[in-house]
N, C-alpha and C positions, 0 to 999 in steps of 0.2 A: 865232253862225247862226238859221238862219232854224228854228221847229217842222219844217217839212216837209222843208228840208236835213239834221236831226236825224234826222227815221224814215228817210228813206233811206238816210242814215249805217251804221244800225241795222241793216233789213234789207241793206245790202250787205256789213255783218260778220260777219252771220250765215249769210248765202249762203256765203261765204268758210270759213265752218268750216265748215260741210258740207260744203264741196267737201273741205275736208280731209280729212275723216273719211271720205268715199266715197274717196280716194286708199286708203286706208289697209284698207280693206274689197276694194279692185281687187288691190292687188298680188300677192294669193298667186294669181291667176284669170291674173292677166297674165305671170308671170314664168315658169312652164312654154313658152310659147306663144313665150316671147322666147330662152329657152335654145335652141331647137330653130334658131335663127338661126344658121348657122355662126359668122359675123364676129364675133357676140355673147357668142359662148360663154365666152371668156377674160378677160372685163371684168365678167363678171354684179355680182362684186362693188360695183363701181363703180355698174349702173346703179343695183342695188338702192336703194343709198345714196342715190342723184339722188332715186328715187323718195318714199322714205321723208321725205330732208329738205325734197323739196316739200310734200309732207303735213303736215310742221312745220309748214312756212314760212306753208301757207294757215289753220292754224289758230290760230298766233299773230299773224299778223298781222291776222284776224278777231277775232280776242278782241280785242288792242289798238284796232281800230276802236268796235267796243262799248264797250269802258270809255271810251273818250276822248269818246265823244258822248251814252255813258247818265248822266256824271255831273250834275248838277245844275250851271247855271251859278253861281259866285261873285257873291253882288252890291255 
């Protein structure tokens, strides 16, 4: 991969990690508003699980992207 593509991939990985962290900070603010919606009140556990799982996937994918592109290429 060229140097420019590697830098772009690392920046994209950092953006994914930050988005995942943002999801974890946003969940406590959004959940009370979702609980007020009558149709969703019975499946709150599933909704909460999905939000946290999304955050874990974003952080994991960003970390993998950073790790894969930050390594020095083998000679």
